[in-house]
N, CA, C and O atoms as a DFTB+ gen file, in Angstrom:
820 C
 N C O
     1  1       1.051      -1.067      -0.141
     2  2      -0.056      -0.083      -0.045
     3  2       1.235       1.348       0.248
     4  3       2.271       1.493       0.897
     5  1       0.372       2.175      -0.681
     6  2       1.525       3.460      -0.916
     7  2       1.396       3.987       0.375
     8  3       0.475       3.536       1.056
     9  1       2.233       4.978       0.931
    10  2       2.172       5.752       1.830
    11  2       1.687       7.095       1.805
    12  3       2.177       7.935       1.049
    13  1       0.695       7.355       2.638
    14  2      -0.406       8.609       2.548
    15  2       0.908       9.545       2.452
    16  3       2.037       9.418       2.925
    17  1       0.273      10.590       1.607
    18  2       1.025      12.319       1.487
    19  2       1.591      12.440       3.104
    20  3       2.729      12.215       3.518
    21  1       0.574      12.807       3.737
    22  2       1.159      13.544       4.841
    23  2       2.034      12.441       5.462
    24  3       3.073      13.059       5.697
    25  1       2.176      11.512       5.757
    26  2       3.035      11.116       6.378
    27  2       4.547      10.970       5.511
    28  3       5.640      10.627       5.961
    29  1       4.236      11.297       4.341
    30  2       5.573      11.475       3.192
    31  2       5.781      13.011       3.555
    32  3       6.987      13.214       3.697
    33  1       5.321      13.713       3.677
    34  2       5.998      14.609       3.780
    35  2       6.375      14.862       5.541
    36  3       7.270      15.649       5.847
    37  1       5.749      14.262       6.388
    38  2       6.151      14.281       8.036
    39  2       7.654      13.792       8.111
    40  3       8.422      14.232       8.967
    41  1       8.084      12.715       7.025
    42  2       9.065      12.331       7.164
    43  2      10.023      13.369       6.006
    44  3      10.989      12.715       5.614
    45  1      10.002      14.234       5.626
    46  2      10.883      14.717       4.567
    47  2      11.941      15.258       5.679
    48  3      11.786      15.658       6.833
    49  1      13.335      15.068       4.659
    50  2      14.426      15.638       5.593
    51  2      15.138      16.723       4.324
    52  3      16.281      17.121       4.550
    53  1      14.566      17.102       3.237
    54  2      15.459      17.615       2.187
    55  2      16.015      18.717       2.624
    56  3      17.089      18.805       2.029
    57  1      15.892      19.536       3.277
    58  2      16.367      20.852       3.958
    59  2      17.203      20.751       5.397
    60  3      17.625      21.744       5.988
    61  1      17.360      19.438       5.837
    62  2      18.376      18.922       6.953
    63  2      19.679      20.419       6.963
    64  3      19.737      21.518       7.515
    65  1      20.577      19.594       5.980
    66  2      21.556      20.339       5.478
    67  2      21.600      22.091       5.482
    68  3      22.542      22.717       5.967
    69  1      20.524      22.667       4.915
    70  2      19.896      23.977       4.839
    71  2      19.876      24.583       6.234
    72  3      20.480      25.563       6.671
    73  1      18.526      23.252       7.162
    74  2      18.643      24.404       8.506
    75  2      19.778      23.808       9.356
    76  3      20.067      24.662      10.195
    77  1      20.415      22.905       9.481
    78  2      21.862      23.051      10.333
    79  2      22.726      24.286       9.827
    80  3      23.261      24.933      10.727
    81  1      22.870      24.568       8.959
    82  2      23.663      25.746       8.202
    83  2      23.197      27.307       9.319
    84  3      24.133      28.081       9.519
    85  1      22.017      27.618       9.871
    86  2      21.269      28.382       9.961
    87  2      21.592      28.818      11.696
    88  3      21.720      27.918      12.526
    89  1      21.671      29.927      11.994
    90  2      21.652      30.189      13.356
    91  2      21.061      29.680      14.421
    92  3      21.347      29.857      15.606
    93  1      19.849      28.756      13.737
    94  2      19.049      28.206      14.891
    95  2      19.587      26.582      15.019
    96  3      19.409      25.916      16.038
    97  1      20.414      25.973      13.551
    98  2      20.532      24.813      13.936
    99  2      19.639      23.612      14.215
   100  3      19.973      22.504      14.636
   101  1      18.574      24.015      13.927
   102  2      17.540      22.840      14.216
   103  2      17.320      21.616      13.489
   104  3      18.024      21.171      12.583
   105  1      16.537      21.243      13.853
   106  2      16.325      19.952      12.428
   107  2      14.966      19.850      11.816
   108  3      14.089      20.204      12.604
   109  1      14.649      19.571      10.957
   110  2      13.475      19.681      10.193
   111  2      12.249      19.257      10.869
   112  3      12.394      18.232      11.535
   113  1      11.217      19.714      10.874
   114  2      10.166      18.993      11.315
   115  2       8.457      19.604      10.484
   116  3       7.774      20.493      10.994
   117  1       8.208      19.117       9.609
   118  2       7.572      19.601       9.118
   119  2       6.152      19.523       9.716
   120  3       5.707      18.385       9.866
   121  1       5.373      20.563      10.080
   122  2       4.220      20.715      10.395
   123  2       2.961      20.112       9.140
   124  3       2.653      21.093       8.463
   125  1       2.612      19.544       8.924
   126  2       1.555      19.186       8.235
   127  2       0.286      19.019       8.766
   128  3       0.021      18.193       9.640
   129  1      -0.645      19.924       8.167
   130  2      -1.942      19.760       8.577
   131  2      -3.374      20.146       7.682
   132  3      -4.043      21.177       7.757
   133  1      -3.522      19.326       7.090
   134  2      -4.759      18.973       6.107
   135  2      -5.214      17.510       5.693
   136  3      -4.450      16.563       5.504
   137  1      -6.376      17.497       5.604
   138  2      -7.170      16.170       5.141
   139  2      -7.854      16.282       3.757
   140  3      -8.372      17.378       3.545
   141  1      -7.962      15.278       2.692
   142  2      -8.991      15.504       1.618
   143  2     -10.352      15.696       2.625
   144  3     -10.500      15.494       3.830
   145  1     -11.230      16.159       1.613
   146  2     -12.355      16.559       2.023
   147  2     -12.666      18.164       2.839
   148  3     -13.789      18.553       3.159
   149  1     -11.456      18.881       3.045
   150  2     -11.432      19.995       3.458
   151  2     -11.822      20.831       2.911
   152  3     -11.541      20.584       1.738
   153  1     -12.472      22.008       2.968
   154  2     -13.282      23.146       2.425
   155  2     -12.438      24.567       2.294
   156  3     -12.199      25.146       1.234
   157  1     -12.202      24.821       3.090
   158  2     -11.425      26.116       3.528
   159  2      -9.619      25.916       3.440
   160  3      -9.009      25.181       4.218
   161  1      -9.126      26.517       2.622
   162  2      -7.317      26.161       2.552
   163  2      -7.037      27.905       3.143
   164  3      -7.533      28.989       2.835
   165  1      -6.084      27.503       4.034
   166  2      -5.175      28.860       4.722
   167  2      -4.035      28.253       4.108
   168  3      -3.712      27.091       4.352
   169  1      -3.100      29.378       2.917
   170  2      -1.526      28.950       2.486
   171  2      -0.841      30.258       3.074
   172  3      -0.899      31.379       2.568
   173  1      -0.135      29.874       4.322
   174  2       0.388      30.955       4.419
   175  2       2.404      30.884       4.440
   176  3       2.858      30.592       3.333
   177  1       3.036      31.023       5.095
   178  2       4.633      31.119       4.663
   179  2       5.349      30.254       4.821
   180  3       5.989      29.739       3.905
   181  1       5.416      29.789       6.399
   182  2       6.460      28.821       7.169
   183  2       5.949      29.043       8.645
   184  3       5.832      30.193       9.069
   185  1       5.685      28.101       9.325
   186  2       5.701      28.091      10.325
   187  2       7.195      28.596      11.549
   188  3       8.350      28.190      11.419
   189  1       6.778      29.388      12.469
   190  2       8.118      29.809      13.038
   191  2       8.424      29.488      14.641
   192  3       7.436      29.114      15.274
   193  1       9.285      29.558      15.144
   194  2       9.760      28.879      16.262
   195  2       8.687      28.432      17.366
   196  3       8.817      27.252      17.691
   197  1       7.805      29.023      17.916
   198  2       6.759      28.363      18.600
   199  2       5.875      27.829      17.724
   200  3       4.868      27.612      18.399
   201  1       5.587      27.348      16.128
   202  2       5.155      26.292      15.739
   203  2       6.066      25.098      15.506
   204  3       5.846      23.888      15.548
   205  1       6.997      25.706      15.285
   206  2       8.023      24.136      15.133
   207  2       7.701      23.440      16.539
   208  3       7.296      22.278      16.525
   209  1       7.917      24.306      18.094
   210  2       7.928      23.464      19.058
   211  2       6.791      22.593      19.671
   212  3       6.764      21.713      20.532
   213  1       5.610      23.360      18.661
   214  2       3.944      23.096      19.266
   215  2       3.886      21.716      17.979
   216  3       3.534      20.581      18.304
   217  1       4.160      21.960      17.005
   218  2       3.427      21.062      16.102
   219  2       2.261      21.452      15.586
   220  3       1.883      20.836      14.589
   221  1       1.553      22.361      16.023
   222  2       0.399      22.826      15.463
   223  2       0.294      24.216      14.689
   224  3       0.320      25.106      15.539
   225  1       0.177      24.787      13.311
   226  2       0.260      25.428      12.602
   227  2      -0.350      27.134      13.299
   228  3      -1.144      26.959      14.223
   229  1      -0.176      28.103      13.090
   230  2      -0.612      29.138      13.913
   231  2      -0.908      29.176      15.032
   232  3      -1.763      29.956      15.452
   233  1      -0.071      28.086      16.003
   234  2      -0.111      28.010      17.617
   235  2       0.884      29.219      17.820
   236  3       2.044      29.065      18.205
   237  1       0.245      30.576      17.489
   238  2       1.194      31.591      18.229
   239  2       0.373      32.868      17.908
   240  3      -0.687      32.785      17.288
   241  1       0.928      34.170      18.381
   242  2      -0.254      35.261      18.254
   243  2      -0.510      35.521      17.255
   244  3      -1.592      36.107      17.204
   245  1       0.010      35.368      16.231
   246  2      -0.143      35.661      14.846
   247  2      -1.874      34.864      14.503
   248  3      -3.002      35.216      14.159
   249  1      -1.076      33.543      14.897
   250  2      -2.494      32.712      14.840
   251  2      -4.175      33.457      15.486
   252  3      -5.351      33.421      15.123
   253  1      -3.532      33.965      16.401
   254  2      -4.624      34.391      17.410
   255  2      -5.795      35.138      16.340
   256  3      -6.894      34.854      15.863
   257  1      -4.608      36.501      16.292
   258  2      -5.021      37.407      15.069
   259  2      -5.970      37.178      13.934
   260  3      -7.058      37.683      13.657
   261  1      -5.117      36.128      13.278
   262  2      -5.752      35.118      12.421
   263  2      -7.060      35.156      12.381
   264  3      -7.755      35.905      11.695
   265  1      -7.464      34.181      13.269
   266  2      -8.766      33.734      13.638
   267  2      -9.654      34.951      13.874
   268  3     -10.639      35.187      13.174
   269  1      -9.338      35.561      14.690
   270  2     -10.020      37.194      15.204
   271  2     -10.743      37.390      13.561
   272  3     -11.925      37.160      13.305
   273  1      -9.691      37.873      12.560
   274  2      -9.905      38.055      11.350
   275  2     -11.104      37.226      10.270
   276  3     -11.645      37.733       9.287
   277  1     -11.267      36.084      10.703
   278  2     -11.853      34.848      10.031
   279  2     -13.318      34.495      10.588
   280  3     -14.338      34.041      10.071
   281  1     -12.856      35.026      12.236
   282  2     -13.936      34.869      12.572
   283  2     -14.341      33.389      12.999
   284  3     -15.513      33.014      12.981
   285  1     -13.115      32.455      13.442
   286  2     -13.155      30.995      13.514
   287  2     -13.215      30.669      14.747
   288  3     -13.048      31.792      15.223
   289  1     -13.341      29.899      15.755
   290  2     -13.161      29.542      16.755
   291  2     -11.879      28.391      16.769
   292  3     -11.526      27.912      15.691
   293  1     -11.287      28.026      17.883
   294  2     -10.100      27.616      17.720
   295  2     -10.434      26.250      16.712
   296  3     -10.033      26.095      15.558
   297  1     -11.467      25.124      17.678
   298  2     -12.033      24.263      17.452
   299  2     -12.520      24.371      15.552
   300  3     -12.638      23.454      14.739
   301  1     -12.638      25.331      15.439
   302  2     -13.363      25.067      14.046
   303  2     -11.891      25.342      13.020
   304  3     -11.672      24.782      11.946
   305  1     -11.114      26.234      13.622
   306  2      -9.713      26.719      12.939
   307  2      -8.685      25.358      12.768
   308  3      -7.863      25.207      11.865
   309  1      -8.942      24.493      13.797
   310  2      -7.974      23.150      13.553
   311  2      -8.580      21.868      13.263
   312  3      -8.032      20.776      13.412
   313  1      -9.592      22.053      12.895
   314  2     -10.430      20.946      12.272
   315  2     -10.196      20.740      11.210
   316  3     -10.576      21.514      10.331
   317  1      -9.330      19.371      10.876
   318  2      -8.650      19.011       9.658
   319  2      -9.293      18.813       8.186
   320  3      -9.053      18.945       6.986
   321  1     -10.356      18.372       9.187
   322  2     -11.962      18.107       8.008
   323  2     -12.692      18.846       7.145
   324  3     -13.459      18.710       6.192
   325  1     -12.046      19.903       7.998
   326  2     -12.616      21.328       7.362
   327  2     -11.838      22.664       7.183
   328  3     -12.290      23.766       6.871
   329  1     -10.720      22.343       7.421
   330  2     -10.004      23.360       7.060
   331  2      -8.218      22.904       7.221
   332  3      -7.609      22.572       8.238
   333  1      -7.695      23.055       5.721
   334  2      -6.512      22.621       5.111
   335  2      -5.354      23.869       5.923
   336  3      -5.895      24.974       5.980
   337  1      -4.461      23.853       6.296
   338  2      -3.371      25.009       6.461
   339  2      -1.889      24.305       6.308
   340  3      -1.078      23.683       6.994
   341  1      -2.072      24.841       4.858
   342  2      -0.485      24.517       4.019
   343  2      -0.156      25.856       3.526
   344  3      -0.788      26.691       2.878
   345  1       1.409      25.799       4.188
   346  2       2.360      26.862       3.974
   347  2       2.956      26.751       2.780
   348  3       2.672      25.926       1.912
   349  1       3.873      27.668       2.730
   350  2       4.702      27.814       1.954
   351  2       5.968      26.512       1.888
   352  3       6.438      25.712       1.079
   353  1       6.076      26.806       2.886
   354  2       7.174      25.717       3.369
   355  2       6.486      24.785       4.740
   356  3       5.401      25.122       5.213
   357  1       7.072      23.890       5.150
   358  2       6.074      23.033       5.797
   359  2       6.986      22.909       7.420
   360  3       6.583      22.455       8.491
   361  1       8.355      23.523       7.049
   362  2       9.256      23.612       8.492
   363  2       9.657      24.911       8.597
   364  3       9.798      25.538       7.547
   365  1       9.909      25.545       9.823
   366  2      10.645      26.608      10.394
   367  2      11.558      26.886       9.131
   368  3      12.026      25.858       8.644
   369  1      11.806      27.732       8.682
   370  2      13.092      28.162       8.074
   371  2      14.595      28.301       8.646
   372  3      15.700      28.043       8.169
   373  1      13.978      29.025      10.351
   374  2      15.398      29.306      10.831
   375  2      15.378      30.808      10.586
   376  3      14.651      31.475       9.849
   377  1      16.517      31.214      11.521
   378  2      16.746      32.853      11.602
   379  2      18.303      32.898      11.087
   380  3      19.216      32.073      11.060
   381  1      18.175      34.103      10.739
   382  2      19.229      34.613      10.282
   383  2      20.875      35.387      11.157
   384  3      20.714      35.069      12.335
   385  1      21.445      35.721      11.116
   386  2      22.375      35.885      11.823
   387  2      21.857      36.974      13.284
   388  3      22.075      37.034      14.494
   389  1      21.207      37.577      12.426
   390  2      20.529      38.945      13.052
   391  2      19.362      38.435      13.856
   392  3      19.014      39.307      14.652
   393  1      18.860      37.689      13.915
   394  2      17.419      36.814      14.308
   395  2      16.221      37.234      13.508
   396  3      15.091      37.217      13.996
   397  1      16.522      37.692      12.013
   398  2      15.413      37.348      11.463
   399  2      14.521      35.989      11.021
   400  3      14.846      34.903      11.501
   401  1      13.501      36.077      10.184
   402  2      13.116      34.776       9.680
   403  2      13.901      34.751       8.834
   404  3      14.415      35.809       8.471
   405  1      14.282      33.421       8.188
   406  2      14.360      33.193       6.672
   407  2      13.052      33.050       5.916
   408  3      11.939      32.741       6.341
   409  1      13.543      33.410       4.441
   410  2      12.267      32.934       3.681
   411  2      12.239      31.641       3.511
   412  3      13.243      30.958       3.307
   413  1      10.814      31.121       3.601
   414  2      10.621      29.677       2.971
   415  2      11.465      29.089       2.145
   416  3      11.542      29.809       1.149
   417  1      12.109      28.200       2.039
   418  2      12.730      27.361       1.147
   419  2      11.977      26.946      -0.117
   420  3      11.087      26.103       0.001
   421  1      12.194      27.351      -1.054
   422  2      11.314      27.245      -2.602
   423  2      11.463      25.624      -3.115
   424  3      10.871      25.154      -4.087
   425  1      12.194      25.051      -2.419
   426  2      12.165      23.648      -2.723
   427  2      11.050      22.732      -2.154
   428  3      10.706      21.677      -2.686
   429  1      10.423      23.345      -0.802
   430  2       9.455      22.707      -0.585
   431  2       7.992      22.825      -1.408
   432  3       7.236      21.964      -1.858
   433  1       7.952      24.126      -1.396
   434  2       6.892      24.326      -2.927
   435  2       6.765      23.202      -3.845
   436  3       5.895      22.339      -3.969
   437  1       8.332      23.538      -4.724
   438  2       8.389      22.587      -5.680
   439  2       8.376      21.219      -5.772
   440  3       8.210      20.682      -6.867
   441  1       8.555      20.471      -4.589
   442  2       8.912      19.100      -3.776
   443  2       7.104      18.873      -3.495
   444  3       6.596      17.830      -3.907
   445  1       6.513      19.583      -3.009
   446  2       5.065      19.128      -2.162
   447  2       3.995      19.494      -2.987
   448  3       3.199      18.731      -3.534
   449  1       4.041      21.077      -3.052
   450  2       2.693      21.448      -3.196
   451  2       1.815      21.232      -3.986
   452  3       0.696      21.367      -3.490
   453  1       1.836      20.848      -5.395
   454  2       1.209      20.212      -6.437
   455  2       0.712      18.994      -5.911
   456  3      -0.346      18.771      -6.499
   457  1       0.950      18.107      -5.103
   458  2       0.378      16.864      -4.778
   459  2      -0.657      17.298      -3.816
   460  3      -1.737      16.725      -3.670
   461  1      -0.256      18.361      -3.158
   462  2      -1.388      18.688      -1.913
   463  2      -2.290      19.277      -2.642
   464  3      -3.391      19.059      -2.137
   465  1      -2.387      20.047      -3.772
   466  2      -3.564      20.760      -4.252
   467  2      -4.032      19.501      -4.946
   468  3      -5.238      19.464      -5.189
   469  1      -3.360      18.547      -5.281
   470  2      -4.642      17.671      -6.002
   471  2      -5.339      16.782      -4.874
   472  3      -6.423      16.291      -5.192
   473  1      -4.880      16.531      -3.670
   474  2      -4.982      15.556      -2.485
   475  2      -6.442      16.655      -2.085
   476  3      -7.408      16.204      -1.470
   477  1      -6.372      18.012      -2.523
   478  2      -7.417      18.834      -1.718
   479  2      -8.509      18.997      -2.987
   480  3      -8.482      20.124      -3.481
   481  1      -9.515      18.013      -3.630
   482  2     -10.036      18.773      -5.041
   483  2     -11.536      19.597      -4.113
   484  3     -12.315      20.353      -4.693
   485  1     -11.649      19.236      -2.671
   486  2     -12.911      20.047      -2.340
   487  2     -12.914      21.626      -2.092
   488  3     -13.897      22.355      -1.956
   489  1     -11.940      21.868      -2.074
   490  2     -11.710      23.596      -1.637
   491  2     -12.674      24.278      -2.187
   492  3     -12.866      24.016      -3.374
   493  1     -13.370      25.099      -1.691
   494  2     -14.130      25.891      -2.114
   495  2     -13.386      27.651      -1.982
   496  3     -13.347      28.474      -2.896
   497  1     -13.044      27.767      -1.046
   498  2     -12.628      29.218      -0.636
   499  2     -10.959      28.763      -0.326
   500  3     -10.609      27.788       0.339
   501  1     -10.076      29.744      -0.994
   502  2      -8.570      29.757      -0.513
   503  2      -7.944      30.948      -0.132
   504  3      -7.685      31.896      -0.874
   505  1      -7.675      30.831       1.280
   506  2      -6.935      32.260       1.833
   507  2      -5.495      32.116       1.603
   508  3      -4.862      31.146       2.020
   509  1      -5.019      33.004       0.992
   510  2      -3.466      33.265       0.587
   511  2      -2.941      34.352       1.529
   512  3      -3.226      35.535       1.344
   513  1      -2.139      33.918       2.584
   514  2      -1.804      35.003       3.520
   515  2      -0.427      35.344       3.538
   516  3       0.378      34.565       4.049
   517  1       0.076      36.836       2.845
   518  2       1.319      36.965       3.213
   519  2       1.876      37.049       1.513
   520  3       1.334      36.574       0.515
   521  1       3.051      37.776       1.620
   522  2       3.603      38.046       0.176
   523  2       4.257      36.787      -0.432
   524  3       4.599      36.928      -1.607
   525  1       4.486      35.652       0.098
   526  2       4.728      34.922      -0.239
   527  2       3.957      33.900      -0.961
   528  3       4.499      33.251      -1.856
   529  1       2.748      33.716      -0.639
   530  2       2.072      32.980      -0.673
   531  2       0.995      33.735      -1.966
   532  3       0.248      33.011      -2.624
   533  1       1.044      35.043      -2.162
   534  2       0.829      35.629      -3.258
   535  2       1.345      35.764      -4.180
   536  3       0.672      36.145      -5.137
   537  1       2.635      35.548      -4.342
   538  2       3.526      35.552      -5.271
   539  2       3.505      33.821      -5.649
   540  3       3.903      33.758      -6.812
   541  1       3.303      32.864      -5.308
   542  2       3.341      31.735      -5.441
   543  2       1.904      30.947      -6.398
   544  3       1.888      30.351      -7.475
   545  1       0.955      31.247      -5.537
   546  2      -0.504      31.207      -5.746
   547  2      -1.387      32.029      -6.600
   548  3      -2.328      31.544      -7.228
   549  1      -1.048      33.367      -6.615
   550  2      -1.729      34.188      -7.738
   551  2      -0.787      34.316      -8.620
   552  3      -1.185      34.885      -9.636
   553  1       0.709      33.899      -8.640
   554  2       1.262      34.539      -9.570
   555  2       1.679      36.396      -9.936
   556  3       2.316      36.850     -10.887
   557  1       1.080      37.071      -8.863
   558  2       1.212      38.330      -8.480
   559  2       2.750      38.833      -8.206
   560  3       3.471      38.112      -7.516
   561  1       3.308      40.183      -8.794
   562  2       4.762      40.538      -8.795
   563  2       4.332      42.034      -7.636
   564  3       5.227      42.649      -7.057
   565  1       2.960      42.370      -7.500
   566  2       2.695      43.462      -7.013
   567  2       2.869      43.098      -5.505
   568  3       3.026      41.929      -5.154
   569  1       2.829      44.353      -4.448
   570  2       3.253      44.247      -3.392
   571  2       2.231      43.857      -2.518
   572  3       1.129      43.597      -3.001
   573  1       2.430      43.766      -1.204
   574  2       1.185      43.063      -0.508
   575  2      -0.131      44.094      -0.723
   576  3      -1.131      43.808      -1.383
   577  1       0.068      45.161      -0.123
   578  2      -1.025      46.381      -0.664
   579  2      -1.795      46.215      -0.664
   580  3      -2.767      46.100       0.083
   581  1      -1.243      46.101      -2.482
   582  2      -1.895      46.154      -3.950
   583  2      -2.587      44.856      -3.938
   584  3      -3.788      44.908      -4.204
   585  1      -2.173      43.915      -3.732
   586  2      -2.636      42.671      -3.880
   587  2      -4.002      42.681      -2.890
   588  3      -5.059      42.201      -3.301
   589  1      -3.909      43.124      -1.883
   590  2      -4.635      42.489      -0.706
   591  2      -5.944      43.800      -1.081
   592  3      -7.126      43.616      -0.787
   593  1      -5.487      44.948      -1.692
   594  2      -6.851      46.047      -2.209
   595  2      -7.496      45.450      -3.554
   596  3      -8.649      45.714      -3.895
   597  1      -6.720      44.701      -4.206
   598  2      -7.586      44.106      -5.377
   599  2      -8.232      42.775      -4.643
   600  3      -8.399      41.817      -5.398
   601  1      -8.428      42.686      -3.941
   602  2      -9.304      41.201      -2.997
   603  2     -10.403      41.048      -4.216
   604  3     -10.507      40.007      -4.865
   605  1     -10.909      41.782      -4.358
   606  2     -12.599      41.473      -5.097
   607  2     -12.046      40.961      -6.743
   608  3     -12.828      40.177      -7.280
   609  1     -11.231      41.201      -7.280
   610  2     -10.601      40.491      -8.388
   611  2     -10.571      38.971      -8.557
   612  3     -10.779      38.309      -9.573
   613  1     -10.166      38.455      -6.927
   614  2     -10.246      36.890      -6.638
   615  2     -11.362      36.264      -6.243
   616  3     -11.476      35.046      -6.378
   617  1     -12.580      37.234      -5.559
   618  2     -13.290      36.719      -5.345
   619  2     -14.603      35.920      -6.133
   620  3     -14.780      36.118      -7.335
   621  1     -15.297      35.213      -5.533
   622  2     -15.362      34.495      -4.338
   623  2     -14.590      33.448      -3.702
   624  3     -14.740      32.953      -2.585
   625  1     -13.684      33.177      -4.664
   626  2     -12.981      31.700      -4.632
   627  2     -11.823      31.853      -4.017
   628  3     -11.428      30.731      -3.702
   629  1     -10.824      32.946      -3.574
   630  2      -9.860      32.898      -3.423
   631  2      -9.977      34.522      -2.841
   632  3     -10.795      35.357      -3.228
   633  1      -8.895      34.714      -1.781
   634  2      -8.750      36.058      -0.836
   635  2      -7.157      36.077      -0.301
   636  3      -6.651      35.350       0.554
   637  1      -6.580      37.072      -1.032
   638  2      -5.208      37.327      -0.376
   639  2      -5.256      38.156       0.762
   640  3      -6.149      39.003       0.731
   641  1      -4.587      38.139       1.686
   642  2      -4.603      38.509       3.045
   643  2      -3.159      39.219       3.488
   644  3      -2.196      38.814       2.837
   645  1      -2.855      40.309       4.594
   646  2      -1.466      40.158       4.579
   647  2      -1.510      39.525       6.068
   648  3      -2.522      39.225       6.701
   649  1      -0.316      39.413       6.424
   650  2       0.486      38.527       7.323
   651  2      -0.469      38.893       8.753
   652  3      -0.814      40.031       9.073
   653  1      -0.703      37.974       9.299
   654  2      -1.309      38.442      10.830
   655  2      -0.367      38.782      11.862
   656  3      -0.717      39.015      13.019
   657  1       1.048      38.819      11.381
   658  2       1.989      39.220      12.874
   659  2       1.502      40.238      13.323
   660  3       0.616      40.900      12.782
   661  1       2.036      40.464      14.360
   662  2       1.778      41.716      14.953
   663  2       2.477      42.990      14.409
   664  3       2.004      44.126      14.385
   665  1       3.945      42.495      13.888
   666  2       4.547      43.427      13.463
   667  2       3.778      44.375      11.970
   668  3       4.471      45.198      11.372
   669  1       2.944      44.215      11.726
   670  2       1.824      44.468      10.746
   671  2       0.897      45.072      11.281
   672  3      -0.216      45.163      10.763
   673  1       1.300      45.715      12.704
   674  2      -0.140      46.901      12.921
   675  2      -0.114      48.084      12.633
   676  3      -1.081      48.836      12.746
   677  1       1.175      48.452      12.157
   678  2       1.119      49.464      11.553
   679  2       0.275      50.100      10.140
   680  3      -0.302      51.141       9.826
   681  1       0.708      48.345       9.337
   682  2       0.029      48.193       8.227
   683  2      -1.363      48.500       8.308
   684  3      -1.902      49.276       7.519
   685  1      -2.063      47.823       9.390
   686  2      -3.656      47.758       9.611
   687  2      -3.825      49.274       9.962
   688  3      -4.861      49.762       9.513
   689  1      -3.247      49.876      10.471
   690  2      -3.487      51.379      10.570
   691  2      -3.813      52.218       9.489
   692  3      -4.780      52.966       9.343
   693  1      -2.781      51.960       8.693
   694  2      -2.682      52.664       7.309
   695  2      -3.513      52.185       6.389
   696  3      -3.377      52.787       5.324
   697  1      -4.482      51.176       6.359
   698  2      -5.447      50.867       5.479
   699  2      -6.461      50.075       6.371
   700  3      -6.492      48.850       6.482
   701  1      -7.217      50.899       6.936
   702  2      -8.311      50.794       7.362
   703  2      -9.504      49.850       6.608
   704  3     -10.166      48.914       7.057
   705  1      -9.499      50.373       5.519
   706  2     -10.335      49.772       4.656
   707  2     -10.404      48.007       4.584
   708  3     -11.325      47.384       4.056
   709  1      -9.139      47.365       5.281
   710  2      -9.137      46.394       5.563
   711  2     -10.167      45.700       6.378
   712  3     -10.989      44.949       5.854
   713  1     -10.133      45.942       7.655
   714  2     -10.935      45.766       8.517
   715  2     -12.278      46.346       8.355
   716  3     -13.252      45.831       8.903
   717  1     -12.334      47.016       7.888
   718  2     -13.700      47.672       7.595
   719  2     -14.850      47.259       6.503
   720  3     -16.074      47.341       6.601
   721  1     -13.934      46.730       5.303
   722  2     -14.671      46.370       4.254
   723  2     -14.440      45.039       3.897
   724  3     -15.455      44.408       3.604
   725  1     -12.955      44.209       3.823
   726  2     -13.169      43.329       3.448
   727  2     -13.776      42.047       4.590
   728  3     -14.605      41.151       4.430
   729  1     -12.923      42.461       5.782
   730  2     -12.949      41.025       7.170
   731  2     -14.666      40.775       7.309
   732  3     -15.068      39.711       7.779
   733  1     -15.858      42.093       6.759
   734  2     -17.257      41.314       7.081
   735  2     -17.469      40.321       6.241
   736  3     -17.972      39.211       6.415
   737  1     -16.850      41.054       4.931
   738  2     -17.701      40.060       3.900
   739  2     -16.805      38.752       3.760
   740  3     -17.420      37.754       3.384
   741  1     -15.361      38.598       4.022
   742  2     -14.662      37.459       4.414
   743  2     -15.221      36.597       5.216
   744  3     -15.204      35.390       4.973
   745  1     -15.849      37.171       6.387
   746  2     -16.436      36.413       7.726
   747  2     -17.416      35.618       7.245
   748  3     -17.337      34.401       7.415
   749  1     -18.587      36.242       6.511
   750  2     -19.807      35.720       5.940
   751  2     -19.418      34.232       4.662
   752  3     -19.919      33.113       4.766
   753  1     -19.017      34.407       4.214
   754  2     -18.050      33.570       3.323
   755  2     -17.555      32.508       3.627
   756  3     -17.818      31.427       3.100
   757  1     -16.616      32.749       4.705
   758  2     -15.781      31.419       5.479
   759  2     -17.503      30.766       6.399
   760  3     -17.531      29.553       6.609
   761  1     -18.428      31.382       6.735
   762  2     -19.363      31.043       7.222
   763  2     -20.204      29.997       6.423
   764  3     -20.559      28.865       6.751
   765  1     -20.386      30.608       5.441
   766  2     -20.924      29.788       4.277
   767  2     -20.523      28.459       3.591
   768  3     -21.150      27.506       3.127
   769  1     -19.143      28.809       3.727
   770  2     -18.362      27.109       3.374
   771  2     -18.205      26.294       4.469
   772  3     -18.314      25.075       4.341
   773  1     -17.896      26.947       5.823
   774  2     -17.955      26.018       6.674
   775  2     -19.521      25.270       7.165
   776  3     -19.590      24.183       7.740
   777  1     -20.123      25.706       6.973
   778  2     -21.853      25.390       7.168
   779  2     -21.644      24.708       5.970
   780  3     -21.478      23.543       6.331
   781  1     -21.552      24.753       4.707
   782  2     -21.704      23.755       3.796
   783  2     -21.235      22.440       3.877
   784  3     -21.744      21.384       3.502
   785  1     -20.022      22.724       4.515
   786  2     -19.315      21.436       4.847
   787  2     -20.191      20.772       5.996
   788  3     -20.475      19.577       5.921
   789  1     -20.656      21.636       7.163
   790  2     -21.236      20.855       7.883
   791  2     -22.624      20.097       7.034
   792  3     -22.984      18.921       6.970
   793  1     -23.061      21.088       6.572
   794  2     -24.655      19.923       5.822
   795  2     -23.964      18.693       4.961
   796  3     -24.154      17.510       5.241
   797  1     -23.342      19.036       4.144
   798  2     -22.581      17.886       3.588
   799  2     -22.158      16.862       4.543
   800  3     -22.079      15.761       3.999
   801  1     -21.965      16.859       5.345
   802  2     -21.289      15.782       6.361
   803  2     -22.841      15.268       6.962
   804  3     -23.108      14.075       6.817
   805  1     -23.594      15.933       7.458
   806  2     -24.562      15.826       7.700
   807  2     -25.623      14.593       6.880
   808  3     -26.174      13.615       7.386
   809  1     -25.649      15.135       5.289
   810  2     -25.800      14.155       4.168
   811  2     -25.789      13.052       4.633
   812  3     -26.697      12.227       4.738
   813  1     -24.123      12.997       5.099
   814  2     -23.380      11.814       4.665
   815  2     -23.726      10.677       5.562
   816  3     -23.590       9.506       5.207
   817  1     -24.123      10.995       6.599
   818  2     -24.509      10.690       8.063
   819  2     -25.704       9.458       8.131
   820  3     -26.139       9.079       9.219
């Protein structure tokens, strides 16, 4: 029997030497959080150190802000039967010598993302979080502000979002339209997708 995709990703060590050469000198720990049948995709950047330690995506202050943006409870957010969380890199990339996050290695997406997307045929809404995700999934070369401001171009099947890092608090203050215009309709759309999944599960029961 073929090994499940999630287990193959969990065993991936293609970046072992790369991570060993970072300031953190850590070993790979892929954080794999998806299951066929999910309706909502959250495509982010890469796990941070706290997620690397816990093994649960967005298990940090950024995740708290993201859940507030989306109007999802913790139980809903981490329910793999409904929500697939697929970052640009499954592992924490490490820090550079100055203590800044390194970018997600491109080899991760090149190796795994095609198969992951094929394994998630029921997605009804895809949320692309942060510039790395925008460029990869949407093929845009525009900056985060311009891409998110054009969210209606991708509606209702996809929505680009800024990264929910607390470092982006100033961005939110400069762009009040994000919370005033986008988030209310996004929460409604997410509720439609989540409730549709609930209805499907009840019909199958």
